[in-house]
C-alpha positions as CSV (number, residue, x, y, z in Angstrom):
1,M,0.0,0.0,0.0
2,T,1.5,3.4,-1.0
3,V,0.6,6.6,0.7
4,P,1.8,9.8,-1.0
5,D,3.7,12.5,0.8
6,T,0.8,15.0,0.9
7,M,-2.1,15.8,3.0
8,N,-4.4,16.4,0.0
9,P,-5.4,13.0,-1.4
10,G,-5.6,12.8,-5.2
11,P,-8.2,10.8,-7.1
12,E,-6.0,7.7,-7.2
13,V,-5.8,7.7,-3.3
14,V,-9.6,8.2,-3.1
15,D,-10.2,5.4,-5.5
16,Q,-7.8,3.2,-3.4
17,L,-10.0,3.8,-0.4
18,R,-13.1,3.0,-2.4
19,Q,-11.6,-0.4,-3.6
20,M,-10.5,-1.3,-0.1
21,F,-14.0,-0.6,1.2
22,K,-15.5,-2.9,-1.5
23,Q,-13.1,-5.6,-0.5
24,K,-14.1,-5.3,3.1
25,I,-17.7,-5.6,2.2
26,E,-16.9,-8.9,0.4
27,Q,-14.9,-10.2,3.3
28,N,-17.3,-9.2,6.0
29,A,-20.7,-9.7,4.3
30,A,-22.1,-11.7,7.2
31,K,-21.5,-8.8,9.6
32,I,-23.5,-6.3,7.5
33,P,-27.1,-5.8,8.6
34,P,-29.9,-7.5,6.5
35,G,-30.3,-5.7,3.2
36,G,-26.7,-4.4,3.2
37,F,-25.6,-0.8,3.8
38,H,-28.1,1.9,2.9
39,E,-28.4,2.5,-0.9
40,H,-27.9,6.3,-0.5
41,D,-24.7,5.7,1.5
42,M,-23.4,3.2,-1.0
43,N,-24.0,5.6,-3.8
44,K,-21.9,8.2,-1.9
45,V,-19.1,5.7,-1.4
46,M,-19.0,4.7,-5.0
47,A,-19.6,8.2,-6.6
48,N,-18.7,11.0,-4.1
49,D,-15.0,11.7,-4.0
50,V,-15.7,14.7,-1.7
51,W,-17.1,12.5,1.1
52,L,-14.3,9.9,0.9
53,T,-11.7,12.7,0.9
54,K,-12.9,13.8,4.3
55,F,-12.2,10.3,5.8
56,L,-8.7,10.4,4.3
57,E,-7.9,13.9,5.5
58,N,-9.4,13.1,8.9
59,N,-7.0,10.2,9.4
60,D,-3.9,11.8,7.9
61,L,-4.2,9.6,4.8
62,D,-3.9,6.4,6.9
63,M,-5.8,4.1,4.6
64,N,-6.6,1.4,7.2
65,K,-8.0,3.9,9.7
66,S,-10.0,5.6,6.9
67,V,-11.6,2.3,5.8
68,E,-12.5,1.5,9.4
69,Q,-14.1,4.8,10.1
70,L,-16.0,4.7,6.8
71,W,-17.2,1.2,7.7
72,D,-18.3,2.3,11.2
73,T,-20.0,5.3,9.7
74,C,-22.0,3.3,7.2
75,M,-22.9,0.7,9.8
76,W,-24.1,3.4,12.2
77,R,-26.1,5.1,9.5
78,K,-27.8,1.8,8.6
79,T,-28.6,0.6,12.2
80,D,-29.7,4.0,13.5
81,K,-31.6,4.7,10.3
82,I,-30.0,8.1,9.8
83,N,-31.2,8.4,6.1
84,E,-34.8,7.9,7.2
85,I,-34.8,10.8,9.7
86,S,-37.3,13.4,8.4
87,E,-40.1,15.7,9.5
88,D,-42.4,12.7,9.4
89,N,-40.8,10.9,12.3
90,I,-39.4,13.5,14.7
91,R,-41.1,15.7,17.3
92,L,-42.1,18.7,15.3
93,D,-43.2,20.5,18.5
94,Y,-39.6,20.3,19.7
95,V,-38.3,21.5,16.3
96,K,-40.7,24.5,16.2
97,D,-39.3,25.7,19.6
98,G,-36.2,26.8,17.6
99,V,-33.5,25.3,19.8
100,L,-31.7,24.2,16.6
101,F,-31.9,25.7,13.2
102,S,-29.8,26.6,10.2
103,R,-29.4,30.2,9.0
104,G,-26.9,32.3,7.1
105,K,-23.2,31.7,6.5
106,D,-19.9,32.5,8.1
107,L,-17.2,34.7,6.4
108,D,-15.9,31.6,4.6
109,G,-19.3,31.0,3.0
110,K,-20.0,28.0,5.2
111,A,-23.5,27.3,6.4
112,L,-24.3,28.1,10.1
113,L,-26.0,25.6,12.3
114,I,-27.2,27.4,15.4
115,Y,-27.9,25.9,18.9
116,R,-29.7,28.3,21.2
117,S,-29.1,27.0,24.7
118,K,-31.6,29.2,26.6
119,F,-34.5,27.5,24.8
120,Y,-33.6,24.0,26.1
121,T,-33.9,23.1,29.8
122,R,-32.3,19.9,31.0
123,G,-34.9,17.2,31.7
124,S,-37.8,19.2,30.1
125,R,-37.8,17.1,26.9
126,D,-37.2,13.5,25.9
127,L,-33.4,13.2,25.4
128,D,-33.6,10.6,22.7
129,E,-35.9,12.9,20.7
130,M,-33.5,15.8,21.1
131,K,-30.7,13.7,19.8
132,R,-32.8,12.8,16.7
133,I,-33.6,16.5,16.2
134,F,-29.9,17.3,16.3
135,L,-29.2,14.6,13.7
136,Y,-32.1,15.9,11.5
137,W,-30.7,19.5,11.4
138,L,-27.1,18.3,11.0
139,E,-28.0,16.0,8.1
140,R,-30.2,18.7,6.5
141,C,-27.5,21.4,6.9
142,I,-24.9,19.2,5.3
143,R,-27.2,18.1,2.4
144,E,-28.0,21.8,1.7
145,A,-24.3,22.6,1.8
146,N,-23.6,19.8,-0.7
147,D,-21.2,18.1,1.7
148,D,-19.2,21.3,2.3
149,Y,-17.9,22.3,5.7
150,I,-20.4,23.8,8.1
151,T,-20.0,26.0,11.2
152,F,-21.7,24.9,14.5
153,M,-22.6,27.8,16.7
154,F,-23.6,27.6,20.4
155,E,-25.5,30.7,21.3
156,L,-25.4,30.9,25.1
157,T,-27.0,34.3,25.6
158,D,-29.1,34.2,28.9
159,A,-28.3,30.5,29.4
160,G,-27.7,29.1,32.9
161,L,-26.7,25.8,34.5
162,S,-30.1,24.3,33.9
163,N,-29.6,24.8,30.1
164,V,-26.5,22.6,30.1
165,D,-27.2,18.9,29.4
166,M,-24.0,16.9,29.5
167,D,-25.7,13.8,28.0
168,L,-26.8,15.8,24.9
169,T,-23.4,17.5,24.7
170,K,-21.7,14.1,24.8
171,H,-23.9,12.9,22.0
172,I,-23.1,15.9,19.9
173,I,-19.3,15.5,20.4
174,T,-19.1,11.8,19.8
175,T,-21.4,11.9,16.8
176,L,-19.3,14.6,15.1
177,K,-16.1,12.9,16.0
178,N,-17.0,9.4,14.8
179,Y,-19.3,9.9,11.9
180,Y,-18.8,13.4,10.4
181,P,-15.1,13.7,9.8
182,F,-13.7,17.0,8.6
183,S,-17.2,18.5,8.4
184,L,-16.8,21.5,10.7
185,N,-15.2,24.8,9.7
186,Y,-15.6,26.3,13.2
187,I,-17.2,25.7,16.5
188,L,-18.3,29.2,17.7
189,V,-19.3,29.7,21.3
190,Y,-21.2,33.1,21.5
191,D,-21.8,35.1,24.6
192,L,-20.6,32.6,27.2
193,P,-22.0,33.5,30.7
194,W,-19.5,33.6,33.5
195,I,-21.5,30.9,35.4
196,L,-20.9,28.5,32.6
197,N,-17.2,29.2,32.2
198,A,-16.0,26.4,34.5
199,T,-18.2,23.9,32.6
200,F,-17.0,25.2,29.3
201,Q,-13.4,24.8,30.4
202,I,-14.0,21.2,31.3
203,I,-15.7,20.5,27.9
204,K,-12.7,22.2,26.2
205,R,-10.4,19.8,28.0
206,L,-12.2,16.9,26.3
207,L,-11.2,18.2,22.9
208,P,-7.8,17.4,21.3
209,A,-5.6,20.1,19.9
210,K,-7.0,19.6,16.4
211,A,-10.5,20.4,17.6
212,V,-9.6,23.1,20.1
213,D,-7.8,24.9,17.3
214,R,-11.2,25.4,15.5
215,L,-13.0,26.4,18.7
216,R,-13.7,30.1,19.1
217,N,-15.1,31.8,22.2
218,I,-16.7,35.0,20.7
219,N,-18.8,38.0,21.8
220,N,-20.5,40.9,20.2
221,K,-17.2,42.6,19.7
222,T,-15.4,39.7,18.0
223,I,-18.2,38.0,16.1
224,R,-17.5,40.1,13.0
225,D,-14.2,38.2,12.6
226,Y,-16.4,35.2,11.6
227,I,-19.8,36.4,10.5
228,D,-20.5,39.6,8.5
229,D,-23.4,42.0,9.3
230,D,-25.6,40.7,6.5
231,N,-25.5,37.1,7.9
232,M,-25.6,38.2,11.6
233,L,-28.9,38.1,13.4
234,V,-30.2,41.3,15.0
235,P,-29.7,40.0,18.6
236,W,-26.0,39.5,17.8
237,G,-25.8,43.1,16.5
238,G,-26.2,42.3,12.8
239,K,-28.7,43.2,10.1
240,D,-30.6,39.9,9.7
241,D,-34.0,40.4,11.4
242,Y,-34.9,36.7,10.9
243,E,-37.3,35.2,13.4
244,F,-37.2,31.4,13.4
245,H,-40.2,29.7,11.8
246,F,-39.9,26.1,10.7
247,V,-40.0,25.4,7.0
248,P,-39.9,21.7,5.9
249,E,-37.0,20.7,3.7
250,K,-37.7,20.2,0.0
251,R,-36.7,16.6,-0.6
252,Q,-37.7,13.9,-3.0
253,L,-38.0,10.1,-2.7
254,L,-34.8,8.1,-3.6
255,N,-36.1,5.5,-6.1
256,N,-38.6,3.2,-4.3
257,N,-36.8,3.4,-1.0
258,S,-38.2,5.1,2.0
259,S,-35.3,7.5,2.3
260,Y,-34.9,10.9,0.9
261,I,-32.4,13.0,-0.9
262,N,-32.1,16.8,-1.2
263,H,-33.4,18.0,-4.5
264,N,-30.4,20.3,-4.9
265,N,-27.7,17.7,-4.1
266,N,-25.6,17.2,-7.2
267,N,-22.6,15.6,-5.4
268,M,-23.6,12.2,-6.6
269,K,-21.5,12.3,-9.8
270,K,-18.0,11.1,-9.7
271,V,-15.5,13.9,-9.2
272,H,-11.8,13.9,-9.9
273,F,-10.3,17.1,-8.6
274,A,-7.2,16.9,-10.9
275,N,-9.5,17.0,-14.0
276,L,-11.4,20.1,-13.0
277,N,-10.8,23.7,-13.7
278,P,-10.1,25.8,-10.6
279,S,-13.6,27.3,-10.6
280,E,-15.2,23.9,-10.8
281,S,-13.4,22.2,-8.0
282,P,-15.4,21.7,-4.8
283,M,-12.3,21.8,-2.7
284,N,-10.8,25.0,-4.3
285,E,-11.9,28.0,-2.3
286,S,-9.6,30.4,-4.0
287,A,-11.9,30.6,-7.0
288,K,-14.6,32.2,-4.9
289,I,-14.3,35.9,-5.7
290,N,-16.8,38.7,-6.2
291,H,-16.5,39.1,-9.9
292,E,-17.7,37.2,-12.9
293,N,-14.4,36.5,-14.7
294,A,-10.7,37.0,-14.5
295,D,-10.8,40.0,-16.9
296,G,-12.2,42.2,-14.1
297,E,-9.6,41.3,-11.5
298,M,-7.7,44.0,-9.8
299,L,-5.0,41.8,-8.1
300,R,-3.0,38.9,-9.3
301,I,-2.0,36.6,-6.4
302,I,1.2,34.5,-6.5
303,P,0.9,31.7,-5.6
304,Q,-2.7,31.6,-6.6
305,N,-4.2,29.0,-4.3
306,N,-1.9,28.3,-1.4
307,I,0.5,29.9,1.1
308,V,3.3,27.5,1.3
309,F,5.2,27.6,4.7
310,T,8.9,26.7,4.8
311,K,11.5,26.7,7.6
312,S,13.5,30.0,7.9
313,G,15.8,29.9,10.8
314,N,13.6,29.1,13.9
315,E,10.4,30.2,12.2
316,L,7.9,28.9,9.6
317,V,7.4,31.5,7.0
318,G,5.1,31.9,4.0
319,N,5.3,34.6,1.3
320,V,2.5,35.8,-1.0
321,E,3.1,38.3,-3.8
322,I,0.2,40.5,-4.8
323,I,0.3,42.6,-8.0
324,N,-2.0,45.4,-9.0
325,I,-3.1,44.6,-12.6
326,H,-5.8,47.3,-12.5
327,V,-5.5,50.6,-14.4
328,E,-6.1,52.5,-11.1
329,P,-4.6,52.4,-7.6
330,V,-6.0,49.8,-5.2
331,T,-6.0,49.3,-1.5
332,Y,-5.6,45.8,-0.1
333,K,-6.2,44.1,3.3
334,I,-5.2,40.6,4.5
335,K,-7.4,38.7,6.9
336,T,-7.0,35.2,8.4
337,T,-9.2,32.7,10.2
338,A,-6.7,32.6,13.1
339,P,-5.3,36.1,13.7
340,E,-3.7,34.9,17.0
341,K,-1.6,32.4,15.1
342,F,0.1,34.5,12.4
343,R,2.1,37.7,12.1
344,V,1.3,39.3,8.8
345,R,3.4,42.1,7.4
346,P,2.2,44.3,5.7
347,S,-1.5,43.5,6.3
348,T,-2.8,46.6,4.6
349,G,-1.5,49.1,2.0
350,V,-2.0,50.8,-1.4
351,L,-0.6,49.7,-4.7
352,S,-0.3,51.9,-7.8
353,P,-1.0,50.4,-11.2
354,G,1.6,47.7,-12.0
355,A,3.1,47.8,-8.5
356,N,3.6,44.7,-6.3
357,V,4.3,43.8,-2.7
358,T,5.4,40.6,-1.0
359,I,3.3,39.7,2.1
360,N,5.3,38.0,4.8
361,V,3.3,35.5,6.9
362,V,5.0,34.0,10.0
363,L,3.5,31.2,12.2
364,Q,3.8,32.4,15.8
365,H,5.7,30.1,18.2
366,G,3.6,27.6,20.3
367,H,0.9,27.0,17.7
368,Q,-0.1,23.7,16.1
369,I,1.8,22.7,12.9
370,I,-0.5,19.7,12.3
371,A,-3.6,22.0,11.9
372,L,-1.8,24.5,9.6
373,N,-3.6,23.2,6.5
374,R,-7.0,24.0,8.0
375,E,-6.3,27.7,8.2
376,K,-7.2,30.2,5.4
377,F,-6.3,33.7,4.4
378,L,-8.5,36.3,2.7
379,V,-6.9,38.9,0.4
380,M,-9.3,41.7,-0.2
381,C,-8.9,44.8,-2.4
382,M,-10.9,47.7,-3.8
383,A,-10.3,50.8,-6.0
384,F,-8.5,53.6,-4.2
385,T,-9.2,57.2,-5.3
386,N,-6.5,59.9,-5.1
387,D,-8.5,62.0,-2.6
388,L,-8.1,59.3,0.1
389,S,-5.3,59.3,2.7
390,T,-2.7,56.5,2.6
391,S,-1.8,56.7,6.3
392,S,-2.0,53.5,8.3
393,Q,-4.8,54.7,10.6
394,D,-6.9,56.1,7.7
395,L,-6.5,52.8,5.8
396,A,-7.5,50.8,8.9
397,D,-10.6,53.0,9.3
398,L,-11.5,52.6,5.7
399,W,-11.4,48.8,5.9
400,K,-13.2,48.8,9.2
401,N,-16.1,50.7,7.7
402,T,-16.2,48.5,4.5
403,S,-18.1,45.2,4.6
404,P,-16.0,42.2,3.1
405,S,-19.2,41.2,1.2
406,S,-19.5,44.6,-0.5
407,A,-19.8,44.6,-4.3
408,T,-16.9,47.0,-4.4
409,V,-14.6,44.5,-2.7
410,E,-12.7,41.8,-4.6
411,Q,-11.8,38.7,-2.7
412,H,-9.1,36.0,-3.1
413,R,-9.0,33.0,-0.7
414,L,-5.8,31.1,0.0
415,K,-5.2,27.9,1.9
416,C,-2.2,27.2,4.1
417,S,0.1,24.3,3.2
418,M,3.5,22.9,4.0
419,P,5.8,20.6,2.0
420,A,5.5,17.1,3.4
421,A,9.3,16.8,3.6
422,N,9.3,19.6,6.2
423,M,6.2,18.5,8.1
424,E,7.7,16.1,10.5
425,E,10.9,18.1,11.3
426,S,8.9,21.3,11.8
427,T,6.3,19.6,13.9
428,L,8.8,18.0,16.2
429,R,10.7,21.3,16.5
430,N,7.5,22.9,17.9
431,G,7.2,20.1,20.4
432,L,4.2,18.4,18.8
433,P,3.7,14.9,17.5
434,L,3.0,14.6,13.8
435,H,-0.2,12.7,14.4
436,V,-2.5,14.3,16.9
437,G,-5.6,12.6,18.4
438,T,-6.7,11.4,21.8
439,G,-9.9,9.6,20.9
440,A,-12.5,11.3,23.1
441,G,-14.1,14.4,21.7
442,D,-12.0,14.5,18.5
443,I,-14.4,16.5,16.5
444,F,-12.2,17.3,13.5
445,G,-10.4,14.1,13.3
446,A,-9.2,11.3,15.4
447,G,-5.7,11.2,13.9
448,A,-3.6,8.5,15.5
449,G,-6.1,8.2,18.4
450,Y,-8.8,6.9,16.1
451,S,-9.4,3.2,16.2
452,G,-12.8,2.5,14.7
453,S,-15.3,2.4,17.5
454,G,-12.5,3.1,20.1
455,S,-10.5,0.9,22.4
456,D,-11.8,-0.2,25.8
457,N,-9.3,2.2,27.5
458,Q,-10.5,5.2,25.5
459,L,-14.1,4.3,26.2
460,L,-13.4,3.9,29.9
461,H,-11.5,7.2,30.0
462,F,-14.3,9.0,28.2
463,Q,-16.9,7.6,30.6
464,Q,-14.8,8.8,33.5
465,V,-14.4,12.3,32.1
466,M,-18.2,12.5,31.4
467,A,-18.9,11.4,35.0
468,Q,-16.7,14.1,36.2
469,L,-18.4,16.6,34.0
470,N,-21.8,15.6,35.3
471,E,-20.6,15.7,38.9
472,T,-19.1,19.2,38.3
473,T,-22.3,20.5,36.7
474,Q,-24.4,19.2,39.6
475,R,-22.0,20.7,42.1
476,L,-22.1,24.1,40.3
477,E,-25.9,23.9,40.1
478,T,-26.1,23.1,43.8
479,Q,-23.8,25.9,44.7
480,A,-25.8,28.3,42.6
481,K,-29.0,27.3,44.3
482,H,-27.3,27.6,47.7
483,N,-26.1,31.1,46.8
484,Q,-29.6,32.0,45.7
485,R,-31.1,30.8,49.0
486,T,-28.4,32.7,50.9
487,Q,-29.2,35.9,48.9
488,I,-32.9,35.5,49.6
489,I,-32.3,35.0,53.4
490,S,-29.9,37.9,53.4
491,I,-32.5,40.2,51.8
492,F,-35.2,39.0,54.2
493,V,-33.0,39.7,57.2
494,F,-32.1,43.1,55.8
495,L,-35.8,43.9,55.4
496,L,-36.5,42.8,59.0
497,L,-33.6,44.9,60.3
498,S,-34.8,47.9,58.2
499,I,-38.3,47.6,59.6
500,A,-37.0,47.3,63.1
501,I,-34.7,50.4,62.7
502,V,-37.6,52.4,61.3
503,Y,-39.8,51.3,64.2
504,I,-37.2,52.2,66.8
505,L,-36.6,55.6,65.1
506,K,-40.3,56.4,65.1
507,A,-40.6,55.4,68.8
508,E,-37.6,57.6,69.6
509,I,-39.1,60.6,67.7
510,K,-42.4,60.0,69.4
511,N,-40.8,60.0,72.9
512,S,-38.8,63.1,72.1
513,V,-41.9,65.0,71.0
514,S,-43.8,63.9,74.2
515,Q,-40.9,65.0,76.4
516,Y,-40.8,68.4,74.6
517,H,-44.4,69.0,75.3
């Protein structure tokens, strides 16, 4: 078995996974549930390169682990009847409460799946039904995104301890970890109340570095780093005045089977990335710009698709050259999905016609090398008139007041990559193993820690951690109730003392008046 020295599997590697999966079916036919794996899932295995690529990337191109995870996923989808989940067999009254729903996109153009914690109180609803509703929205969101990444957002505004259900949280984490590899762009935690901070920190400890790296704790000041105003709901400070109301998904029957497919899903034809033009490739985000064709471009980016990081002394450095090919001056700005990770110089500036500048991007010390290929950069530019100031502060104010989605702004998206020959050396130099993964809670990929359904030791460890989480949550809730009772008693005692003082003062005044007369 040959594994190429790259983290981006080509069509021949994807087809190798497909053939190994077919062989496993032939060798383990007796272990497959009656009727075989679901027809829809088998169609995806045989004709959807995008889906198979996620398993390979999730397991760092380890073919055996990729086959095992794909097998476990198809088995789970068959036994738990995931393809059959629809509006016809879930609690619509739970759905219409608006705890979960999909709305808008993040700055990378990925669909948002929103979980509003304050609308769910632990123990108030059937837990199994809530799990099915989560799966319904997750499946629907991924279908509508045509198997692209999605961003999962926990909105915790006005949430308290009673809104935290560790059993449901465990279900969400393990489901994403085991059966939806490389499906999340970000996990956004919005408006985290201080009372939930300890619980959040414990949950964060469950996640390996690969998942924590995509976890963002945001508020109304930082949310615009991930969602623009047009896609941001009004309660978050945005312009979208959407009020949740349930609209059934438009789906059609798949042949004579009882399952459904999304009527817009066109991922079921076989895709070979190497044979596609850049604008046609589902994995190529650099083609997503705000203009119709290359003739209208203002900037030329070199390299066009990736920032390649190489070792320079004790640092990892990537360079991008941008050239103004427009007939007028342009101003540019560089943004990244992880501003805390990178030092970018210069990040803004002005280019006269024909001028060029080299952008220097340095990975800050102490950050994960293994997750480097998940990060992205956005190069934006727009026309610059002579009456505008070129000072750093004025340029910063100009871009601050300009929406990235504005029709006047041209966008170029770049992925981060690193030559495989330098990967291991650079990873070890930063004190990190090449393959990262601890099993429990590995949302973005199990890496070396993935072993199908998990070893007994991993399962025992996960159960112990979850027991600690439940115990901590209960202790925090008990402490909160105790503090509440103490406050009530204190207020009551204060009122009694106030009444007594007023009574004594009135009596003293009355006695004083009597003595005077």
